[in-house]
C-alpha positions in Angstrom: 152.8 38.8 120.1 155.1 36.4 121.8 157.9 35.4 119.5 158.9 32.1 117.9 162.4 30.9 117.9 164.0 27.7 116.7 165.6 27.0 120.1 163.7 27.4 123.4 160.8 29.1 125.1 161.1 32.7 126.4 163.6 33.0 129.2 162.3 33.2 132.8 163.8 36.0 134.8 165.7 35.1 138.0 167.0 37.4 140.7 170.6 36.9 139.4 169.8 38.5 136.0 169.9 42.0 137.3 171.9 43.4 134.4 169.7 41.7 131.7 166.6 42.8 133.6 167.8 46.4 133.7 168.7 46.4 130.0 165.3 44.9 129.1 163.5 47.6 131.2 165.5 50.3 129.4 164.7 48.7 126.1 160.9 48.8 126.8 161.1 52.3 128.1 162.9 53.5 125.0 160.5 51.8 122.7 157.4 53.2 124.4 158.9 56.7 124.4 159.8 56.4 120.7 156.4 55.0 119.7 154.5 57.6 121.7 156.5 60.7 120.7 158.7 59.9 117.7 161.5 62.2 118.7 164.1 60.6 116.4 164.1 59.9 112.7 162.9 56.5 111.7 166.4 55.2 110.6 168.0 56.2 113.9 165.1 54.6 115.9 165.6 51.4 113.9 169.3 51.4 114.4 169.0 51.8 118.2 166.3 49.1 118.3 168.6 46.7 116.6 171.4 47.7 119.0 169.2 46.8 122.0 168.2 43.5 120.3 171.9 42.5 119.8 172.9 43.6 123.3 170.2 41.3 124.8 170.8 38.5 122.4 174.6 38.3 123.2 173.8 38.4 126.9 170.9 35.9 126.9 172.4 33.3 124.5 175.7 31.4 124.7 177.9 30.9 121.6 176.4 27.4 121.4 172.9 28.9 121.2 171.8 27.9 124.7 170.1 30.1 127.2 172.5 31.8 129.6 172.8 30.1 133.0 174.6 32.0 135.7 177.1 34.7 134.9 177.5 36.2 131.4 180.9 35.6 129.9 183.2 38.7 129.4 183.3 38.2 125.6 179.5 38.2 125.4 179.5 41.5 127.4 182.0 42.8 124.9 180.0 41.8 121.8 176.8 43.2 123.3 178.4 46.5 124.3 180.1 46.8 120.9 176.7 46.1 119.1 175.0 48.7 121.2 177.7 51.3 120.7 177.7 50.9 116.9 173.9 51.4 116.9 174.5 55.1 117.6 176.6 55.5 114.4 173.5 56.7 112.5 172.6 59.1 115.3 176.0 60.9 115.3 176.6 60.8 111.5 173.1 61.0 110.0 173.7 64.2 108.1 177.0 63.0 106.6 175.5 59.6 105.6 172.7 61.4 103.7 175.2 63.7 101.9 177.4 60.8 100.8 174.6 58.4 99.9 175.8 55.9 97.4 179.5 56.7 98.1 180.3 55.3 101.6 183.5 56.2 103.4 185.9 53.7 104.8 184.4 54.2 108.2 181.0 53.5 106.8 182.2 50.2 105.3 184.0 49.1 108.4 181.1 49.8 110.7 178.6 48.3 108.2 180.6 45.1 108.0 180.8 44.9 111.8 177.1 45.4 112.3 176.2 42.8 109.6 178.5 40.2 111.1 177.2 40.9 114.6 173.6 40.4 113.3 174.6 37.1 111.7 176.2 35.9 114.9 173.2 37.0 117.1 170.8 35.2 114.7 172.9 32.1 114.8 172.7 32.0 118.6 169.0 32.8 118.7 167.7 30.6 115.9 170.4 28.2 114.8 172.3 28.0 111.5 169.5 27.7 108.9 168.5 31.3 108.4 172.1 32.7 108.6 173.2 30.2 106.0 170.3 31.2 103.6 171.1 34.9 104.1 174.8 34.2 103.5 173.9 32.5 100.2 172.1 35.7 99.1 175.2 37.7 100.1 177.4 35.4 98.0 175.0 35.9 95.1 175.2 39.7 95.4 179.0 39.6 95.4 179.6 36.9 92.8 176.3 36.6 90.8 178.0 37.9 87.7 179.7 34.5 87.4 176.5 32.5 87.8 174.7 30.7 84.9 173.1 33.2 82.4 169.5 32.9 83.8 170.7 34.0 87.3 173.4 36.5 86.3 173.4 40.1 87.3 175.7 42.9 86.2 178.0 42.7 89.2 178.4 45.0 92.2 181.4 46.2 94.1 181.9 45.3 97.8 181.2 48.9 98.9 177.9 48.9 96.9 176.7 45.8 98.7 177.6 47.2 102.2 176.0 50.5 101.3 172.8 48.7 100.4 172.9 46.6 103.6 173.7 49.2 106.1 173.4 52.9 105.2 169.8 53.3 104.3 166.4 51.5 104.8 166.8 48.9 102.0 168.8 46.4 104.1 169.0 45.4 107.8 167.1 48.6 108.7 164.3 47.9 106.2 160.6 47.2 106.5 160.9 44.1 108.8 163.1 46.1 111.3 160.7 49.0 111.1 157.8 46.7 111.9 159.8 45.1 114.7 160.6 48.4 116.2 157.0 49.6 116.2 154.0 47.3 115.8 155.6 44.0 116.8 157.4 45.3 120.0 154.2 47.1 121.1 152.0 44.1 120.7 154.6 41.8 122.3 154.5 44.1 125.3 150.8 44.1 125.2 150.7 40.2 125.3 153.3 40.1 128.1 151.1 42.4 130.3 147.9 40.3 129.6 149.7 37.1 130.2 151.1 38.2 133.6 147.6 39.6 134.5 146.1 36.1 134.2 144.7 36.0 130.6 145.9 32.4 130.1 143.9 31.2 133.1 140.9 33.1 132.0 141.0 31.5 128.5 141.6 28.0 130.0 138.6 28.4 132.4 136.3 29.6 129.8 137.2 26.9 127.2 137.0 24.2 129.9 133.6 25.4 130.9 132.3 25.7 127.4 133.5 22.4 125.7 135.3 20.4 128.4 132.2 18.2 128.9 131.7 17.5 125.2 132.9 14.3 123.4 136.6 14.5 123.3 136.4 17.6 125.5 140.1 18.0 126.5 141.2 18.2 122.9 138.4 20.7 122.1 139.6 22.7 125.2 143.0 22.9 123.5 141.6 24.2 120.3 139.3 26.8 121.9 141.9 28.1 124.4 144.6 28.2 121.6 142.3 30.2 119.4 141.6 32.7 122.2 145.2 32.9 123.2 146.1 33.5 119.5 144.2 36.8 119.7 146.7 38.0 122.3 150.0 36.3 121.5 150.0 36.0 117.7 152.5 33.2 118.0 152.5 29.4 117.6 155.5 28.1 119.5 154.8 30.4 122.5 151.2 29.1 122.6 152.4 25.5 122.7 154.6 26.1 125.7 152.0 28.1 127.6 148.6 26.5 127.0 150.2 23.1 126.2 151.5 22.8 129.8 147.8 22.4 130.8 146.1 20.9 127.8 148.5 18.1 126.6 148.5 16.2 130.0 144.7 16.6 130.1 144.3 15.1 126.7 146.6 12.2 127.5 144.7 11.4 130.7 141.4 11.4 128.7 142.6 8.7 126.3 144.3 10.5 123.4 147.7 9.1 122.5 150.7 11.3 123.5 151.5 12.0 119.8 148.0 13.0 118.9 147.7 15.2 122.1 150.9 17.0 121.2 149.8 17.4 117.6 146.4 18.9 118.5 148.1 21.5 120.7 150.8 22.3 118.1 148.3 22.5 115.2 145.9 24.7 117.2 148.6 26.9 118.5 150.1 27.6 115.1 146.7 29.1 114.1 147.5 32.0 116.6 149.6 33.7 113.9 146.6 34.1 111.6 144.0 34.8 114.3 142.7 38.4 114.3 142.9 41.0 115.8 146.6 40.8 116.6 147.7 37.9 114.4 151.4 37.3 113.9 154.3 39.6 113.2 153.9 38.7 109.5 150.6 40.5 109.3 152.2 43.8 110.2 155.0 43.3 107.8 152.4 42.4 105.1 150.5 45.6 105.8 153.7 47.7 105.4 154.8 45.8 102.3 151.5 46.0 100.5 151.0 49.6 101.8 147.5 48.7 103.0 145.7 49.5 106.3 146.2 46.8 108.8 142.4 46.3 109.1 142.4 45.1 105.4 144.9 42.3 106.4 142.6 41.4 109.4 139.6 41.4 107.1 141.3 39.0 104.6 142.3 36.7 107.5 139.0 36.4 109.3 137.4 33.6 107.3 140.6 31.6 106.7 141.4 31.8 110.5 137.9 30.6 111.4 138.2 27.7 108.9 141.6 26.8 110.3 140.2 26.3 113.8 137.0 24.7 112.5 139.3 22.2 110.8 141.2 21.3 113.9 138.0 21.2 116.0 136.3 18.9 113.5 139.3 16.6 113.3 139.5 16.1 117.1 135.7 15.6 117.2 136.0 12.8 114.6 139.0 11.3 116.3 137.1 11.3 119.6 134.2 9.6 117.9 136.4 7.0 116.3 138.0 6.1 119.6 134.8 6.6 121.6 136.3 9.1 123.9 134.0 10.9 126.4 134.2 14.4 127.9 135.1 15.5 131.4 132.6 15.5 134.3 130.7 18.8 133.9 130.4 19.1 137.7 134.2 19.3 138.0 134.6 22.0 135.4 134.9 25.7 136.0 131.8 27.9 135.4 132.6 30.0 132.2 130.2 32.7 133.4 131.9 32.9 136.8 135.3 32.9 135.2 134.3 35.7 132.9 132.8 37.8 135.7 135.9 37.4 137.9 138.3 38.6 135.2 136.2 40.5 132.7 138.4 43.6 132.9 141.2 41.7 131.1 139.0 41.5 128.0 138.6 45.3 127.8 141.9 46.0 126.0 141.0 43.5 123.3 137.6 45.0 122.8 139.1 48.5 122.6 141.8 47.3 120.3 139.3 45.8 117.8 137.0 48.8 118.0 139.8 51.2 117.3 141.2 49.2 114.4 137.9 49.0 112.7 137.2 52.6 113.4 140.1 53.6 111.1 142.8 54.3 113.7 146.4 53.1 113.0 147.7 49.9 114.7 150.2 52.0 116.6 147.6 54.3 118.1 145.2 51.4 118.9 148.1 49.4 120.4 149.2 52.3 122.6 145.6 52.7 123.8 145.3 48.9 124.5 148.7 48.8 126.3 147.8 51.8 128.5 144.5 50.3 129.3 146.1 46.9 130.1 148.6 48.7 132.4 145.8 50.4 134.2 143.9 47.1 134.6 147.0 45.3 135.9 147.5 48.0 138.5 143.8 48.6 139.1 142.5 45.1 139.6 144.4 44.6 142.9 143.3 48.1 144.0 139.6 47.3 143.2 139.8 44.2 145.4 140.6 46.5 148.3 137.5 48.5 147.7 134.7 47.1 149.9 131.2 46.7 148.4 129.8 46.1 145.0 128.7 49.7 144.4 132.2 51.0 145.3 133.8 48.7 142.9 131.4 49.8 140.1 132.3 53.4 140.9 136.0 52.5 140.8 135.7 51.0 137.3 133.6 53.9 136.1 136.4 56.2 137.2 138.9 54.0 135.4 136.8 54.2 132.2 136.6 58.0 132.4 140.4 58.1 132.8 140.8 55.9 129.7 138.4 58.0 127.8 140.5 61.0 128.8 143.4 59.5 126.9 141.7 60.4 123.6 141.6 64.1 124.6 144.8 64.6 126.5 147.1 62.1 124.8 149.8 59.7 126.0 151.0 62.0 128.8 147.7 61.9 130.6 147.4 58.2 130.6 150.9 57.5 131.8 150.4 60.1 134.4 147.4 58.2 135.6 149.4 55.0 135.5 152.1 56.6 137.7 149.5 57.9 140.1 148.0 54.4 140.4 151.5 52.9 140.9 152.1 55.4 143.8 148.7 54.7 145.3 148.9 50.9 145.0 152.5 50.9 146.2 151.5 52.1 149.7 148.6 49.8 149.9 148.5 46.1 150.7 149.8 44.1 147.7 151.3 47.2 146.0 154.8 45.9 145.8 153.6 42.7 144.1 151.6 44.6 141.5 154.5 46.9 140.8 156.8 43.8 140.3 154.2 42.4 137.9 154.4 45.5 135.8 158.2 45.7 135.8 158.4 41.9 135.0 156.0 42.4 132.1 158.1 45.2 130.7 161.3 43.2 131.0 159.7 40.0 129.7 158.2 41.8 126.7 161.6 43.2 125.8 163.3 39.8 126.1 160.5 38.2 124.0 161.2 40.7 121.3 164.6 39.3 120.7 163.3 36.1 119.1 161.3 38.2 116.5 163.5 41.3 116.1 166.8 39.6 115.4 165.5 37.6 112.4 163.7 40.7 111.2 167.0 42.5 111.0 168.7 39.5 109.3 166.2 39.0 106.6 166.9 42.6 105.6 170.0 41.1 103.9 167.7 39.1 101.6 165.6 42.2 100.8 168.7 44.2 100.1 170.1 41.6 97.7 166.8 41.2 95.9 166.4 45.0 95.6 170.0 45.5 94.4 170.1 42.6 91.9 166.5 42.2 90.7 166.5 38.6 91.8 162.8 38.6 92.7 161.9 39.4 89.0 164.3 36.7 87.8 162.8 34.0 90.1 159.3 35.1 89.2 160.1 34.7 85.5 161.5 31.2 86.2 158.3 30.2 88.1 156.2 31.4 85.2 158.4 29.6 82.7 158.2 26.3 84.7 154.5 26.4 85.4 153.6 28.0 82.1 150.1 29.5 82.5 149.0 26.9 84.9 147.8 28.6 88.1 147.5 25.4 90.0 151.1 24.3 89.2 152.3 27.8 90.2 150.5 27.6 93.5 151.7 24.1 94.1 155.3 25.2 93.5 154.8 28.1 95.9 153.4 25.8 98.5 156.4 23.4 98.2 158.8 26.4 98.5 157.1 27.6 101.7 157.1 24.1 103.2 160.8 23.5 102.3 161.9 26.9 103.6 159.9 26.4 106.7 161.9 23.3 107.6 164.7 25.5 108.8 163.4 29.0 109.4 160.5 30.6 111.2 157.4 32.1 109.6 158.7 35.7 109.3 161.7 35.1 107.0 159.8 32.3 105.2 157.1 34.8 104.3 159.5 37.5 103.3 161.6 35.3 101.1 158.7 33.5 99.4 156.4 36.5 98.9 159.2 38.5 97.5 160.1 35.8 95.0 156.8 34.4 94.0 154.1 37.0 94.6 155.0 39.0 91.4 154.7 35.7 89.3 151.2 35.0 90.8 150.2 38.6 90.1 150.9 38.0 86.4 148.6 35.0 86.6 145.8 37.2 88.0 146.0 36.5 91.7 145.5 39.7 93.8 148.5 40.6 95.8 146.9 40.4 99.2 145.6 36.9 98.3 149.0 35.7 97.1 150.6 37.1 100.3 148.0 35.4 102.5 148.6 32.2 100.6 152.3 32.3 101.4 151.6 33.3 105.0 149.2 30.4 105.5 151.6 27.8 104.2 154.4 29.4 106.2 152.4 28.5 109.2 151.8 25.0 108.0 155.6 24.6 107.5 156.0 24.6 111.3 153.9 21.5 111.4 155.5 19.7 108.5 158.2 17.0 109.0 161.1 16.5 109.2 161.7 19.9 111.0 158.5 21.0 112.6 159.2 23.7 115.2 155.7 23.6 116.9 155.7 19.8 117.0 159.2 19.7 118.6 158.1 22.3 121.1 155.1 20.0 122.1 157.3 16.9 122.3 158.9 17.8 125.6 155.5 18.2 127.2 153.9 15.2 125.5 156.9 13.0 126.2 156.8 11.8 122.6 159.0 12.0 119.5 158.7 15.4 117.7 158.8 13.6 114.3 155.8 11.4 115.4 153.9 14.4 116.6 154.6 16.2 113.3 153.1 13.3 111.3 149.9 13.6 113.3 150.0 17.3 112.8 149.9 16.7 109.0 147.0 14.4 109.5 145.1 16.9 111.7 145.9 19.9 109.5 145.5 18.2 106.1 142.0 19.6 105.7 143.4 23.1 106.1 145.5 22.7 103.1 142.5 23.3 100.9 141.6 26.7 102.3 144.4 28.8 100.7 143.8 27.1 97.3 140.1 27.9 97.5 140.9 31.5 98.4 143.0 31.9 95.3 140.4 30.4 93.0 137.6 32.4 94.8 139.1 35.5 96.4 135.7 36.2 98.0 136.8 33.7 100.8 139.2 36.6 101.9 136.5 39.2 101.2 138.3 40.3 98.1 137.1 40.8 94.5 133.5 41.2 93.3 130.3 39.6 94.5 130.0 41.1 98.0 128.6 39.2 101.0 126.6 36.8 98.9 129.7 35.5 97.1 131.6 35.3 100.4 128.8 33.3 102.1 128.6 30.9 99.1 132.3 30.2 99.0 132.4 30.0 102.9 129.7 27.3 102.7 131.8 25.4 100.1 134.9 25.6 102.2 133.0 24.2 105.3 131.8 21.3 103.2 135.3 20.7 101.8 136.8 20.8 105.2 134.2 18.4 106.6 134.7 15.9 103.8 138.5 16.1 104.0 138.3 15.5 107.8 136.0 12.5 107.4 138.2 11.0 104.6 141.4 11.5 106.7 140.1 10.2 110.1 137.9 7.5 108.5 134.9 8.4 110.6 131.7 10.5 110.2 128.7 9.3 112.2 130.4 5.9 112.2 133.5 4.3 110.8 133.9 4.8 107.0 135.0 2.1 104.6 137.8 2.8 102.2 135.5 3.3 99.2 133.5 5.8 101.3 136.7 7.6 102.3 137.9 7.8 98.6 134.4 9.0 97.6 134.6 11.8 100.3 138.0 12.7 99.1 136.8 13.2 95.5 133.9 15.3 96.7 136.2 17.5 98.8 138.6 18.0 95.9 135.6 19.0 93.7 134.7 21.7 96.1 138.2 23.3 95.8 137.9 24.0 92.1 136.0 27.2 91.2 134.1 25.9 88.2 130.3 25.9 88.2 130.3 22.3 87.0 132.6 21.1 89.7 130.4 22.8 92.3 127.4 20.9 91.1 129.3 17.7 91.1 130.7 18.3 94.6 127.2 19.1 96.1 125.8 16.0 94.3 128.5 13.8 95.7 128.0 15.2 99.2 124.3 14.6 98.9 124.9 11.0 97.8 127.4 10.3 100.7 125.0 11.8 103.3 122.1 10.0 101.8 124.0 6.7 101.8 125.1 7.1 105.4 121.5 7.9 106.5 120.2 4.8 104.6 122.9 2.7 106.3 122.0 4.0 109.7 118.3 3.2 109.0 119.1 -0.3 107.8 121.3 -0.9 110.9 118.5 0.4 113.2 115.9 -1.8 111.5 118.2 -4.9 111.8 118.7 -4.1 115.5 
């Protein structure tokens, strides 16, 4: 997973960043050691993880929130070192902290205040003011909520109680989001960094170009397919925009798409990376921990919605290409997808192994460690295999690599990293060895730096979790939603959607999901919505929030590449993604769309067919094109039919299929009449 921030893309290492590079390497080494061997208690590991994050944040970002250029200021060194030193407080005083739980000492309060303030400042630099201000509002509520109106009042808490909740245990800044950041998220960010440096982006671009580049509107379809494939590795939206977008947006512009539409296609397709199995976004790991469900259950619930999301975007660009009569690229000039696959197929092995392990019942941590180790071996092994002459020798080489990887299951982490060190030593003395070693070190450092954009907000949203746990605010807001919406499920869902979109105007998907799911999911549960479905509903619209004006992070990330206004791109994002708005509503009314509830595969297949019809009709109504341009009455007719598919009543299903048949029949009759007239 490559992170999303509200400011800029991941920082590029330069030779002058030796201190930051060394810290990032130490951070990655620490995390790999902790994940592999677990020598420290969970709370201590989380605390040191946050210390590394703050140290890097203060050294990478200026007080104005810009990326560091040149030398780091002395006060930023000071803040970073102070943050890292305070991270060892739990290590040295863990026993005493446990003994005086609920009754913090003066030192506990002072250190706790300092850590919380430093987290707020680091988050402000990394993400801007929006999330820190929201978290500050929750803090004010915890301290002064007893003076609020009656429906929001709590009994009142002393200052030391609030700090104790925030800092001492695992209910605050070291809560579930930080735990997930220190384990699953960091591991998969590192995994993505290795694959990216090994050439995975080029592989995906070549395959997608070869598969769909020659089709009608091919460049836009290349963007959709490559973003979908990249989403399986990065699990991030904004990062996908600034990586695949560098290639696809100029290509779309040259083929006839407007700059705003080209940027919107890339932004919309890239945001789907967060919901694209098997890695998905950081939210998926937080959701698994929050719901106490195996990660594979989250993946299973996301498969069909993710497929429908990308089908929606693909369908919209297909219709737009038809409306504007845009052709594809010359097939003779495109890369051969088979040749691209054969040249870099080892890069896909970690993904295959990862999926196989997840669906075999292994934990994400174990599967991620296997995938990371295999990726490291491949990054080191590919240059070595190129030095082996002859096809048979190369086959033997990769068989040996496979045997070594299989040995991981028997001998554990030590054996694999021993193999990696052996390969490093061998490759280092061969031609190209230094370059390969630099790739590995750069991947480790880049992965650690990328983790800052995810880990810092994870620590900060712990403030919100602490306040809600302490005051019972989640129950209060849930009761308010039920009171406003009554027993209307649709109105409750609509209010939830609006809350997600409004919050998403200022904060990334992770805090958006944590806040909204904590406040609204209990209310939806009372209305009969399964927890995993309600959480996926919130997750889905948290993604859509990054496409929604006026503050659309993905759209503004694409604007610099497309050379177009971010606001204009976000308006086109809404147009492209509008069909996708129906998917989460359909999932709530028919949980079989997320493979939940009763009915089995037959029910899932039926609702999947309904969803495809709804998406197709919404797309035709929005673009105004099907097999030819649609008149306004036809677009309204298609819109009514699509809405009928969303509802889960047998009568509405019959109406929807009837309207669809009428529309298709009418269009066929029109085409026949036009052909006869011609």
